[in-house]
Residue frames as a rotation matrix with the C-alpha (Angstrom) as fourth column:
MET 1
0.576 0.818 0.011 0.01
0.818 -0.576 -0.003 0.00
0.003 0.010 -1.000 -0.01
GLU 2
0.030 -0.527 0.849 1.25
0.470 -0.742 -0.477 3.51
0.882 0.413 0.226 -0.86
LYS 3
-0.536 -0.252 -0.806 2.52
0.840 -0.257 -0.478 5.54
-0.087 -0.933 0.349 2.07
PHE 4
0.435 0.717 0.545 0.25
0.646 -0.670 0.365 8.45
0.627 0.193 -0.755 3.01
GLN 5
-0.402 -0.671 -0.623 2.03
0.912 -0.357 -0.203 11.51
-0.086 -0.649 0.756 4.23
LYS 6
-0.157 0.322 -0.934 1.35
0.162 -0.924 -0.346 15.12
-0.974 -0.205 0.093 3.02
PHE 7
-0.615 -0.032 0.788 -0.24
0.788 0.022 0.616 16.25
-0.037 0.999 0.012 -0.23
THR 8
-0.541 0.456 -0.707 -2.01
-0.255 -0.890 -0.379 19.22
-0.801 -0.025 0.598 -1.75
GLY 9
-0.870 0.248 0.426 -4.98
0.492 0.480 0.726 18.59
-0.024 0.841 -0.540 -4.04
VAL 10
-0.674 0.711 0.201 -8.33
-0.494 -0.636 0.593 19.83
0.549 0.300 0.780 -5.30
ALA 11
-0.881 0.460 0.110 -11.26
0.150 0.492 -0.858 19.22
-0.448 -0.739 -0.502 -2.96
ALA 12
-0.713 0.700 0.021 -14.62
0.003 -0.026 1.000 18.41
0.701 0.713 0.016 -4.48
PRO 13
-0.713 0.538 0.450 -17.89
-0.662 -0.305 -0.685 19.35
-0.231 -0.786 0.573 -2.60
LEU 14
-0.592 0.638 -0.492 -20.55
0.117 0.672 0.731 16.65
0.797 0.376 -0.473 -2.15
PRO 15
-0.833 0.230 0.503 -23.03
-0.547 -0.480 -0.686 18.19
0.083 -0.846 0.526 0.29
MET 16
0.129 0.849 -0.513 -25.20
-0.513 0.500 0.698 15.12
0.849 0.173 0.500 0.65
MET 17
-0.224 -0.114 0.968 -26.03
-0.943 0.278 -0.186 13.28
-0.248 -0.954 -0.169 3.88
ASN 18
0.197 0.349 0.916 -26.25
-0.372 0.892 -0.259 9.47
-0.907 -0.289 0.305 4.16
VAL 19
0.244 -0.256 -0.935 -24.29
-0.947 0.145 -0.287 8.67
0.209 0.956 -0.207 1.00
ASP 20
0.605 0.048 0.795 -24.43
-0.437 0.854 0.282 4.90
-0.665 -0.518 0.538 1.10
THR 21
-0.353 -0.881 0.315 -22.14
-0.252 0.413 0.875 2.33
-0.901 0.229 -0.368 -0.43
ASP 22
0.017 0.442 0.897 -24.60
0.808 0.522 -0.273 1.53
-0.589 0.730 -0.348 -3.17
MET 23
0.952 0.239 -0.190 -24.46
0.117 -0.861 -0.496 5.14
-0.282 0.450 -0.847 -4.26
ILE 24
0.254 -0.949 -0.185 -20.68
-0.607 -0.305 0.733 5.01
-0.753 -0.074 -0.654 -4.14
ILE 25
-0.781 -0.441 -0.442 -20.45
-0.622 0.478 0.620 1.86
-0.062 0.759 -0.648 -6.26
PRO 26
0.205 0.979 0.002 -23.75
-0.976 0.204 -0.077 0.23
-0.076 0.014 0.997 -7.41
LYS 27
0.281 -0.027 0.959 -24.21
-0.472 0.867 0.163 -3.51
-0.836 -0.498 0.231 -6.93
GLN 28
0.982 0.164 0.090 -23.77
-0.004 0.498 -0.867 -4.41
-0.187 0.851 0.490 -10.64
PHE 29
0.500 -0.864 -0.065 -20.08
-0.500 -0.226 -0.836 -3.54
0.707 0.450 -0.545 -10.40
LEU 30
0.347 -0.329 0.878 -19.32
-0.894 0.169 0.416 -5.88
-0.285 -0.929 -0.235 -7.45
LYS 31
0.992 0.109 -0.061 -18.43
-0.123 0.939 -0.320 -8.94
0.022 0.325 0.946 -9.58
THR 32
0.409 -0.910 -0.066 -14.76
-0.092 0.031 -0.995 -8.13
0.908 0.413 -0.071 -9.76
ILE 33
0.832 -0.252 -0.494 -12.26
0.546 0.219 0.808 -8.91
-0.095 -0.943 0.320 -7.01
LYS 34
-0.199 -0.895 0.400 -9.68
0.895 -0.333 -0.298 -6.51
0.400 0.298 0.867 -8.51
ARG 35
0.086 0.175 -0.981 -9.09
0.748 -0.661 -0.052 -3.22
-0.658 -0.729 -0.188 -6.76
THR 36
-0.749 -0.412 -0.519 -8.50
-0.029 -0.762 0.647 -1.41
-0.662 0.500 0.559 -10.01
GLY 37
-0.924 0.306 0.230 -10.85
0.255 0.046 0.966 -0.24
0.285 0.951 -0.120 -12.75
LEU 38
-0.179 0.894 -0.410 -13.70
0.983 0.174 -0.050 0.73
0.026 -0.412 -0.911 -10.47
GLY 39
-0.623 -0.174 -0.762 -13.01
0.387 -0.916 -0.107 4.48
-0.679 -0.362 0.639 -10.48
VAL 40
-0.963 0.268 0.040 -14.94
-0.077 -0.414 0.907 5.01
0.260 0.870 0.419 -13.71
ASN 41
-0.208 0.935 -0.287 -18.06
0.374 0.347 0.860 3.73
0.904 0.072 -0.422 -11.99
LEU 42
-0.796 -0.122 -0.592 -17.68
0.600 -0.275 -0.751 5.73
-0.071 -0.954 0.292 -8.82
PHE 43
-0.468 0.721 -0.510 -21.07
-0.066 -0.605 -0.794 7.35
-0.881 -0.338 0.331 -8.09
ASP 44
-0.891 -0.028 0.454 -22.22
0.412 0.372 0.832 5.72
-0.192 0.928 -0.319 -11.32
GLU 45
-0.132 0.969 0.207 -25.93
0.989 0.116 0.086 6.51
0.059 0.216 -0.975 -11.00
MET 46
0.555 0.269 -0.787 -25.22
0.413 -0.910 -0.019 10.18
-0.722 -0.315 -0.617 -10.27
ARG 47
-0.351 -0.823 -0.447 -22.46
-0.104 -0.440 0.892 10.58
-0.930 0.360 0.068 -12.86
TYR 48
-0.991 -0.101 -0.084 -24.19
-0.103 0.196 0.975 9.06
-0.082 0.975 -0.205 -15.86
ASP 49
-0.106 0.988 -0.113 -27.65
-0.945 -0.136 -0.297 8.95
-0.309 0.076 0.948 -17.44
ARG 50
0.475 0.407 0.780 -29.32
-0.280 0.911 -0.304 5.75
-0.834 -0.074 0.547 -18.66
GLU 51
0.993 -0.118 -0.030 -27.48
-0.002 0.227 -0.974 5.95
0.122 0.967 0.225 -21.97
GLY 52
0.460 -0.868 -0.187 -24.12
0.874 0.406 0.268 6.20
-0.157 -0.287 0.945 -20.24
ASN 53
0.156 -0.352 0.923 -23.64
0.463 -0.800 -0.383 9.87
0.873 0.487 0.039 -20.94
GLU 54
-0.734 -0.458 -0.502 -22.06
0.658 -0.293 -0.694 12.05
0.171 -0.839 0.516 -18.28
ILE 55
0.547 0.836 -0.052 -24.46
0.794 -0.498 0.347 14.26
0.264 -0.231 -0.936 -16.34
PRO 56
-0.039 -0.704 0.709 -22.74
0.417 -0.657 -0.629 17.67
0.908 0.271 0.319 -16.56
ASP 57
0.444 0.307 0.842 -24.06
-0.455 -0.732 0.507 18.95
0.772 -0.608 -0.185 -13.26
PHE 58
0.940 -0.083 -0.332 -22.51
0.303 0.652 0.695 16.18
0.159 -0.754 0.637 -11.16
VAL 59
0.799 -0.593 -0.102 -19.47
-0.434 -0.686 0.584 17.55
-0.416 -0.423 -0.805 -9.36
LEU 60
0.059 -0.884 0.465 -16.93
0.010 0.466 0.885 14.98
-0.998 -0.048 0.036 -10.51
ASN 61
0.251 0.101 0.963 -17.93
0.922 0.278 -0.269 15.54
-0.294 0.955 -0.023 -14.11
GLN 62
0.992 0.111 -0.063 -17.10
0.095 -0.972 -0.217 19.21
-0.085 0.209 -0.974 -13.92
PRO 63
0.569 -0.819 0.080 -13.68
0.165 0.018 -0.986 20.17
0.806 0.574 0.145 -15.37
ALA 64
0.159 -0.535 0.830 -12.43
-0.762 -0.601 -0.242 21.70
0.628 -0.593 -0.503 -12.11
TYR 65
0.227 0.079 0.971 -13.07
-0.900 0.397 0.179 18.45
-0.371 -0.915 0.161 -10.15
ARG 66
0.796 0.169 -0.581 -12.17
-0.461 0.792 -0.401 15.69
0.392 0.587 0.708 -12.58
GLU 67
0.032 -0.837 -0.547 -8.89
0.200 0.541 -0.817 15.10
0.979 -0.083 0.185 -10.78
ALA 68
0.423 0.208 0.882 -10.09
-0.748 -0.469 0.470 15.85
0.511 -0.858 -0.043 -7.24
GLU 69
-0.390 -0.606 -0.693 -8.06
0.026 0.746 -0.666 14.07
0.920 -0.278 -0.275 -4.55
ILE 70
-0.982 0.158 -0.105 -10.18
0.096 -0.060 -0.994 15.22
-0.163 -0.986 0.043 -1.60
LEU 71
-0.354 0.927 0.122 -13.93
0.344 0.008 0.939 14.88
0.870 0.375 -0.322 -1.08
VAL 72
-0.968 0.161 0.193 -15.86
-0.248 -0.490 -0.836 17.05
-0.040 -0.857 0.514 1.33
ALA 73
-0.543 0.766 -0.345 -19.12
0.173 0.503 0.847 15.28
0.822 0.400 -0.406 2.10
GLY 74
0.069 0.734 0.676 -22.12
-0.710 -0.439 0.550 15.24
0.700 -0.518 0.491 4.41
ASP 75
-0.204 -0.112 0.973 -22.90
-0.956 0.239 -0.173 13.36
-0.213 -0.965 -0.155 7.58
ASN 76
0.273 0.313 0.910 -22.90
-0.342 0.915 -0.212 9.53
-0.899 -0.253 0.357 7.82
PHE 77
0.266 -0.263 -0.927 -20.84
-0.964 -0.043 -0.264 8.97
0.029 0.964 -0.265 4.69
GLY 78
-0.592 -0.545 -0.593 -20.41
-0.630 0.772 -0.080 5.38
0.502 0.327 -0.801 3.59
CYS 79
-0.333 0.564 0.756 -23.48
-0.703 0.386 -0.598 3.94
-0.629 -0.730 0.267 5.33
GLY 80
0.553 0.600 -0.578 -25.34
-0.830 0.460 -0.316 0.87
0.077 0.654 0.753 3.99
SER 81
0.991 -0.113 -0.071 -23.80
0.113 0.994 -0.007 -2.48
0.071 -0.001 0.997 3.11
SER 82
0.604 -0.797 -0.012 -20.21
-0.201 -0.167 0.965 -3.29
-0.771 -0.581 -0.261 3.99
ARG 83
0.870 -0.259 0.419 -18.89
0.493 0.446 -0.747 -3.67
0.007 0.857 0.516 0.41
GLU 84
0.176 -0.914 -0.366 -15.13
0.431 -0.262 0.863 -3.08
-0.885 -0.309 0.348 0.25
HIS 85
-0.113 -0.187 0.976 -15.55
0.993 -0.054 0.105 -2.13
0.033 0.981 0.191 -3.39
ALA 86
0.865 0.499 0.045 -16.64
0.492 -0.864 0.107 1.33
0.093 -0.070 -0.993 -2.17
PRO 87
0.582 -0.709 -0.398 -13.19
-0.258 -0.625 0.736 2.48
-0.771 -0.326 -0.547 -1.01
TRP 88
-0.225 -0.664 0.713 -11.63
0.642 0.450 0.621 0.58
-0.733 0.597 0.325 -3.95
ALA 89
0.329 0.419 0.846 -13.69
0.924 -0.327 -0.198 2.77
0.194 0.847 -0.494 -6.36
ILE 90
0.979 0.037 -0.200 -12.89
0.104 -0.935 0.338 5.93
-0.175 -0.352 -0.920 -4.40
LYS 91
0.252 -0.966 -0.050 -9.16
-0.025 -0.059 0.998 5.15
-0.967 -0.250 -0.039 -4.41
ASP 92
-0.202 -0.300 0.932 -9.13
0.854 0.413 0.318 4.11
-0.480 0.860 0.172 -8.06
PHE 93
0.758 0.491 0.429 -10.75
0.634 -0.709 -0.308 7.45
0.153 0.506 -0.849 -9.02
GLY 94
-0.165 -0.889 0.427 -7.86
0.528 -0.445 -0.724 9.21
0.833 0.106 0.542 -7.26
ILE 95
0.523 0.409 0.748 -9.49
-0.418 -0.642 0.643 10.42
0.743 -0.649 -0.164 -4.02
ARG 96
-0.313 -0.783 -0.537 -7.10
0.227 0.487 -0.843 10.06
0.922 -0.386 0.025 -1.14
CYS 97
-0.969 0.003 -0.248 -8.98
0.238 -0.279 -0.930 11.85
-0.072 -0.960 0.270 1.64
ILE 98
-0.145 0.963 0.227 -12.63
0.458 -0.138 0.878 12.23
0.877 0.231 -0.421 2.60
ILE 99
-0.991 -0.129 0.027 -13.79
0.053 -0.578 -0.814 14.90
0.121 -0.806 0.580 5.03
ALA 100
-0.130 0.991 -0.009 -17.22
0.082 0.019 0.996 14.60
0.988 0.129 -0.084 6.67
PRO 101
0.020 0.209 0.978 -18.91
-0.892 -0.437 0.112 15.08
0.451 -0.875 0.178 10.03
SER 102
-0.026 -0.060 0.998 -19.17
-0.674 0.739 0.027 11.35
-0.739 -0.672 -0.060 10.51
PHE 103
-0.428 -0.177 -0.886 -18.67
-0.808 0.514 0.288 7.97
0.404 0.840 -0.363 8.74
ALA 104
0.812 0.575 -0.103 -20.26
-0.515 0.787 0.339 4.55
0.276 -0.222 0.935 8.94
ASP 105
0.494 -0.644 0.583 -17.98
-0.609 0.222 0.762 2.35
-0.620 -0.732 -0.282 11.03
ILE 106
0.437 -0.329 0.837 -17.27
0.461 0.881 0.106 -0.42
-0.772 0.340 0.537 8.53
PHE 107
0.808 -0.160 0.568 -16.67
0.479 -0.383 -0.790 1.97
0.343 0.910 -0.233 5.66
HIS 108
0.803 -0.513 0.303 -14.37
-0.592 -0.749 0.298 4.06
0.074 -0.419 -0.905 7.95
ASN 109
0.350 -0.682 0.642 -12.25
-0.304 0.566 0.766 1.04
-0.886 -0.463 -0.010 8.76
ASN 110
0.544 -0.109 0.832 -12.16
0.686 0.628 -0.367 -0.12
-0.482 0.771 0.417 5.16
CYS 111
0.962 -0.222 0.160 -10.82
-0.090 -0.809 -0.581 3.26
0.259 0.545 -0.798 4.11
PHE 112
0.469 -0.823 0.321 -7.75
-0.786 -0.223 0.576 2.85
-0.403 -0.523 -0.752 6.31
LYS 113
0.237 -0.351 0.906 -7.15
0.120 0.936 0.331 -0.67
-0.964 0.031 0.264 4.97
ASN 114
0.485 0.047 0.873 -7.07
0.854 0.188 -0.485 0.78
-0.187 0.981 0.051 1.46
GLY 115
-0.477 -0.877 0.049 -4.91
0.872 -0.466 0.150 3.81
-0.108 0.114 0.988 1.95
ILE 116
-0.062 0.557 0.828 -7.68
0.351 -0.765 0.540 6.40
0.934 0.324 -0.148 2.20
LEU 117
-0.915 -0.254 -0.313 -7.73
0.387 -0.341 -0.856 8.95
0.111 -0.905 0.411 5.03
PRO 118
0.108 0.961 0.254 -11.27
0.573 -0.269 0.775 9.62
0.813 0.062 -0.579 6.38
ILE 119
-0.908 -0.419 -0.022 -11.33
0.294 -0.597 -0.746 12.73
0.300 -0.684 0.665 8.57
ALA 120
0.143 0.971 -0.193 -14.28
0.855 -0.023 0.518 13.46
0.498 -0.239 -0.834 10.84
LEU 121
-0.909 -0.397 0.123 -14.71
0.307 -0.840 -0.447 17.11
0.281 -0.369 0.886 11.80
PRO 122
-0.461 0.768 -0.446 -17.45
0.392 -0.275 -0.878 19.08
-0.796 -0.579 -0.174 13.53
GLN 123
0.272 0.665 0.696 -20.25
0.932 -0.001 -0.362 20.18
-0.240 0.747 -0.620 11.18
ALA 124
0.859 0.093 -0.503 -19.30
0.069 -0.995 -0.065 23.85
-0.507 0.022 -0.862 11.44
GLN 125
-0.117 -0.968 -0.220 -15.74
-0.387 -0.159 0.908 23.11
-0.914 0.192 -0.357 10.25
VAL 126
-0.457 0.026 0.889 -17.01
0.668 0.670 0.323 20.83
-0.588 0.741 -0.324 7.48
ASP 127
0.649 0.759 0.053 -19.31
0.646 -0.512 -0.566 23.72
-0.402 0.402 -0.823 6.36
VAL 128
0.492 -0.557 -0.669 -16.31
-0.437 -0.823 0.363 26.02
-0.753 0.114 -0.649 6.04
LEU 129
-0.555 -0.784 0.278 -14.39
-0.180 0.439 0.881 23.43
-0.812 0.439 -0.384 4.03
MET 130
-0.019 0.686 0.727 -17.46
0.817 0.430 -0.385 22.80
-0.577 0.587 -0.569 1.91
ARG 131
0.877 0.309 -0.367 -17.51
0.109 -0.873 -0.476 26.47
-0.468 0.377 -0.799 0.92
GLU 132
0.013 -0.953 -0.303 -13.80
-0.574 -0.255 0.778 26.27
-0.819 0.164 -0.550 0.19
ALA 133
-0.557 -0.176 0.812 -14.43
0.343 0.841 0.418 23.22
-0.757 0.511 -0.408 -2.05
ASP 134
0.521 0.817 0.248 -17.07
0.625 -0.167 -0.763 25.23
-0.582 0.552 -0.597 -4.00
LYS 135
0.332 -0.450 -0.829 -14.19
-0.386 -0.867 0.316 27.42
-0.861 0.215 -0.461 -5.40
GLY 136
0.977 0.110 -0.183 -13.62
-0.211 0.349 -0.913 25.03
-0.036 0.931 0.364 -8.27
ALA 137
0.539 -0.832 -0.135 -10.02
0.443 0.416 -0.794 24.80
0.716 0.368 0.593 -9.49
ASN 138
-0.148 -0.573 0.806 -8.99
-0.453 -0.685 -0.570 27.16
0.879 -0.450 -0.158 -6.67
ALA 139
0.726 0.504 0.468 -10.36
-0.647 0.272 0.712 24.64
0.232 -0.820 0.524 -4.09
ARG 140
0.130 -0.786 -0.604 -6.94
0.017 0.611 -0.792 23.34
0.991 0.093 0.093 -3.18
MET 141
0.806 0.090 0.585 -6.22
-0.577 -0.105 0.810 22.02
0.134 -0.990 -0.033 0.30
THR 142
-0.220 -0.914 -0.340 -3.24
-0.572 0.403 -0.714 20.51
0.790 0.038 -0.612 1.96
VAL 143
0.879 0.475 0.045 -3.65
-0.345 0.567 0.748 17.40
0.330 -0.673 0.662 4.08
ASP 144
-0.192 -0.976 0.104 -0.79
-0.680 0.056 -0.731 16.76
0.708 -0.211 -0.675 6.46
LEU 145
0.616 0.497 -0.611 -1.20
0.005 0.774 0.634 13.43
0.787 -0.394 0.474 8.21
GLU 146
-0.297 -0.797 -0.527 1.99
0.656 0.230 -0.718 13.66
0.694 -0.559 0.455 10.29
ASN 147
-0.988 -0.142 0.062 0.87
0.065 -0.746 -0.663 16.92
0.141 -0.650 0.746 11.87
GLN 148
-0.467 0.880 -0.085 -2.84
0.874 0.445 -0.197 16.09
-0.135 -0.166 -0.977 11.59
THR 149
-0.325 0.324 -0.888 -3.92
-0.016 -0.941 -0.338 19.29
-0.945 -0.095 0.312 9.85
ILE 150
0.122 0.367 0.922 -5.96
0.989 0.034 -0.145 20.43
-0.085 0.930 -0.359 6.84
THR 151
-0.381 -0.260 -0.887 -4.98
0.267 -0.950 0.164 23.77
-0.885 -0.174 0.431 5.42
THR 152
0.628 0.707 0.325 -7.01
0.566 -0.128 -0.814 25.71
-0.534 0.695 -0.481 2.90
ALA 153
0.167 -0.525 0.835 -5.65
0.898 -0.268 -0.348 27.75
0.406 0.808 0.427 0.01
ASP 154
0.549 0.104 0.829 -6.18
-0.071 -0.983 0.170 30.90
0.833 -0.152 -0.532 2.17
GLY 155
-0.487 -0.864 0.129 -4.02
-0.226 -0.018 -0.974 29.47
0.844 -0.503 -0.187 4.96
GLU 156
0.163 0.580 0.798 -6.80
-0.969 -0.056 0.239 28.55
0.183 -0.813 0.553 7.39
THR 157
-0.630 -0.544 -0.555 -5.84
-0.407 0.839 -0.360 25.40
0.661 -0.001 -0.750 9.31
PHE 158
0.436 0.847 0.305 -8.03
-0.833 0.252 0.492 22.75
0.340 -0.468 0.815 10.83
PRO 159
-0.670 -0.679 0.300 -6.58
-0.742 0.616 -0.264 20.11
-0.006 -0.399 -0.917 13.18
PHE 160
0.382 0.839 -0.387 -8.04
-0.744 0.528 0.409 16.65
0.548 0.132 0.826 13.24
GLU 161
0.017 -0.296 0.955 -7.91
-0.836 0.520 0.176 13.54
-0.549 -0.801 -0.238 15.47
ILE 162
0.388 0.061 -0.920 -6.89
-0.668 0.707 -0.234 10.09
0.636 0.705 0.315 14.33
ASP 163
0.966 -0.058 0.252 -6.27
-0.128 0.741 0.659 6.78
-0.225 -0.668 0.709 16.07
ALA 164
0.295 -0.950 -0.104 -2.52
-0.792 -0.305 0.530 6.44
-0.535 -0.074 -0.842 16.59
PHE 165
-0.232 -0.362 0.903 -2.32
0.102 0.914 0.392 2.87
-0.967 0.183 -0.175 15.20
LYS 166
0.586 0.516 0.625 -4.30
0.677 0.112 -0.727 3.77
-0.445 0.849 -0.284 12.05
LYS 167
0.875 -0.339 -0.345 -2.10
-0.411 -0.897 -0.162 6.81
-0.254 0.283 -0.925 11.57
HIS 168
-0.055 -0.940 0.337 1.01
-0.558 0.309 0.770 4.63
-0.828 -0.146 -0.541 11.82
CYS 169
-0.034 0.084 0.996 -0.33
0.512 0.857 -0.055 2.23
-0.858 0.508 -0.072 9.22
LEU 170
0.886 0.400 0.234 -1.12
0.412 -0.449 -0.793 4.98
-0.212 0.799 -0.562 6.73
LEU 171
0.675 -0.684 -0.277 2.18
-0.637 -0.729 0.251 6.71
-0.373 0.007 -0.928 7.21
GLU 172
-0.312 -0.841 0.441 4.06
-0.542 0.539 0.645 3.45
-0.780 -0.038 -0.624 6.66
GLY 173
-0.174 0.339 -0.924 1.76
-0.958 0.159 0.238 2.16
0.228 0.927 0.298 3.90
LEU 174
-0.966 -0.241 0.093 0.77
-0.258 0.903 -0.343 -0.93
-0.001 -0.356 -0.935 5.91
ASP 175
0.075 0.978 -0.194 -2.38
-0.824 0.170 0.540 -2.88
0.562 0.119 0.819 5.14
ASP 176
0.744 0.280 0.606 -3.31
-0.618 0.631 0.468 -6.13
-0.252 -0.723 0.643 6.89
ILE 177
0.876 -0.480 -0.040 -0.79
0.406 0.780 -0.477 -8.14
0.261 0.401 0.878 4.77
GLY 178
0.190 -0.832 0.521 1.92
-0.093 -0.543 -0.834 -5.49
0.977 0.110 -0.181 5.35
LEU 179
0.325 -0.009 0.946 1.35
-0.919 -0.239 0.313 -5.72
0.223 -0.971 -0.086 9.13
THR 180
0.952 0.070 0.299 1.71
-0.150 0.956 0.251 -9.46
-0.268 -0.283 0.921 8.97
MET 181
0.695 -0.713 0.092 4.87
0.425 0.305 -0.852 -9.20
0.580 0.632 0.515 6.93
GLU 182
0.315 -0.560 0.767 6.42
-0.680 -0.697 -0.230 -7.00
0.663 -0.449 -0.600 9.54
LYS 183
0.391 -0.078 0.917 6.39
-0.797 0.470 0.380 -10.12
-0.461 -0.879 0.122 11.73
ALA 184
0.706 -0.033 -0.708 7.86
-0.550 0.605 -0.576 -12.37
0.447 0.796 0.409 9.01
ARG 185
-0.317 -0.929 -0.191 11.04
-0.514 0.338 -0.789 -13.22
0.797 -0.152 -0.585 10.89
ALA 186
-0.549 0.180 0.816 9.10
-0.801 0.165 -0.575 -14.07
-0.238 -0.970 0.054 14.07
ILE 187
0.579 0.815 -0.035 6.70
-0.760 0.523 -0.386 -16.23
-0.296 0.250 0.922 12.09
GLU 188
0.455 -0.499 -0.738 9.58
-0.485 0.556 -0.675 -18.05
0.747 0.665 0.011 10.34
ALA 189
-0.632 -0.725 0.274 11.33
-0.599 0.233 -0.766 -18.64
0.491 -0.648 -0.582 13.69
PHE 190
-0.124 0.695 0.708 8.12
-0.842 0.304 -0.446 -20.01
-0.525 -0.652 0.547 15.23
GLU 191
0.793 0.447 -0.414 7.54
-0.608 0.631 -0.482 -22.35
0.046 0.634 0.772 12.25
SER 192
0.046 -0.872 -0.487 11.17
-0.479 0.408 -0.777 -23.59
0.876 0.269 -0.399 12.40
ARG 193
-0.713 -0.255 0.653 10.97
-0.699 0.181 -0.692 -24.19
0.059 -0.950 -0.307 16.18
ALA 194
0.217 0.898 0.383 7.57
-0.837 0.373 -0.401 -25.95
-0.503 -0.233 0.832 15.80
ALA 195
0.686 0.021 -0.727 8.87
-0.577 0.625 -0.526 -28.17
0.443 0.781 0.440 13.06
ALA 196
-0.382 -0.893 -0.238 11.86
-0.459 0.407 -0.790 -29.22
0.802 -0.193 -0.565 15.20
GLU 197
-0.688 0.169 0.706 9.77
-0.696 0.120 -0.708 -29.78
-0.205 -0.978 0.036 18.31
ARG 198
0.088 0.828 0.554 6.89
-0.275 0.554 -0.786 -31.58
-0.957 -0.083 0.277 16.51
PRO 199
-0.729 -0.505 -0.462 8.29
-0.550 0.029 0.835 -33.13
-0.408 0.863 -0.299 13.32
TRP 200
-0.779 0.469 0.417 5.29
0.538 0.841 0.059 -35.43
-0.323 0.270 -0.907 13.02
MET 201
0.145 0.887 -0.437 2.97
0.397 -0.457 -0.796 -32.50
-0.906 -0.058 -0.419 12.36
């Protein structure tokens, strides 16, 4: 998993509450087990009409936000079913950070496992950042995980809280497999010792 440290990117506004995982990636795209290729179908039913044409008014179809790396959203983001394809689609589109007043628990944890930083802030602060995100191509924000801050283009800074272990995993680029591989020597030593002590197993 790619290390997450500090970056500056365009923030896209999505002022909707209760955005569920079926809205993020509809069920017909869940057949794949690959983590790539789902970005084109992110928010599919809001981005495209029935003929597959882009809906110009949807934020990610607007020129200023086509390469957005930050999403500023409403309360209870990622609710609904626990499909891991939701963070896969978000990451594949290029979004690295989501800011909202709250997240559904399973989605929140899945974000960390896939290298996405979900930041929960008080509604009043999210409102400020939502207005910043409305500035189009000028809606650039800096997310600094090490120092736990979000800074707007005007220099206004918002601190955020994050679990220390989850922060460590993102900074070091460690998913569940990476965490296991950190213990590779200890695992190998245990297996060698077990084989010597119990050769019949």
